[in-house]
N, C-alpha and C positions, 0 to 999 in steps of 0.2 A: 588603691582600690581594695575594699575589704573582701573577705572570703565569700560572703553572700553574692557579691557581684560576679566573682569568678565562676561560681557554679552556674549562674544564669547565663553567662557568656558561653560556657561549654555546651549547655543545652541548646542555645540558639544556633550553634554551629552544626548540630546534628539534625538531619532531616526528620520532620515529623512523620509518624506512621502513615498518615493520610497522603503525604507527598510521595512516599515510597510506593504506596498502592497506586497512585495516579501514574507514576512512571511505569510500573508493571503493566497497568491496563493499556497505556499508550503502546508499549512494546507488543503486547498481545494483539491489539487491534491492527497494528501494522502487519504482524504475521498473518492474521486472518485475511486481511485485504490482499496481501501478496499471494497467499495460497489460492484465493478465489480467482485472481487474475491468471495465475499459472494454470488453474483448471480450465478456465475459459479458453486460453490459448491452446492448451493441449487438446481440448475437444474440437476446436477449429482445425488444427493440424491433422488430427485423426480423421475427421470428416473429409478433408482434402485428400488424404492418402486412400481412404476407402473409395472415394469417387474418382480416383486417379487424376486429381488436380482440378476436376470440374465438379462444381456443386450446383444443384438447382438454386436459382437466384434467391428465392424466399428463404431457403435454409441458410445460405451463405450470409444473407443480410441479417438474419436472426443471430447467427453465431458472432458476426462482427459487431452487432449492436450489444451483445452480452460482453464481449471483450471491451468495447468502448465504455460501457457502464462500470465494469470492474476497474478499468484503468483510471477513470475519473475518481472513483472511490479511493483508490490507493494514492493518487496524486494529492487529493484533498487531505487524506489522513497524514501523509508525509508533511504537507505544508502546515497542518495544525501542530505537528510535532517539531516544527522549526526548520525542516529541510525545504528550502525554497529555490535555491540557485541550481539550474540545470536539471530540475526534478523530472520533468516529462521525458527528456532525452535519456537520462540515466535509467529510468524505469523501462522505457522502450527497448533499450539495448539489453538490459539485464533479463527481461522476460521475453525477448524476441517477439515483441508485439508487432503484428502486421501493420504496415503503413495505412492500409485501408481502414483499420480500426481507429488509428490515431486521428484520421480525418473526420471520423464520425463523432469523436469526442467533442 
C-alpha cells in the first residue's frame, strides 16, 4: 500500500465533523426530553402534595397527560438513538413516572 492510501485510511477512521455534531445533538435532545419529563413529574407530585393527595379530576388528567406526552417523547428519542430494550421500564423507574401516566401513553 502506498503512502497516499495510508493517509486516506487514517482519515476514514476519524469521524467527520458532521457526525460529531449529530452525536452531540442526539445527546442534547435526550437531555432536553429527560428534563421535560422530570419537570412534568415534579409538577404532578407538587400538585398532589399541595392538594394533600387529592386533585380535581380535570387538573390530574391534564398533569398525567403532560407526563404521558413527555414520556412518549423521551422513549421515542431514546429508541431513535438506539436504546430499544427495556426502554419504557428503565425510564419509568429512573424518573419515578406514575403508573397512571404510563397507561395514558
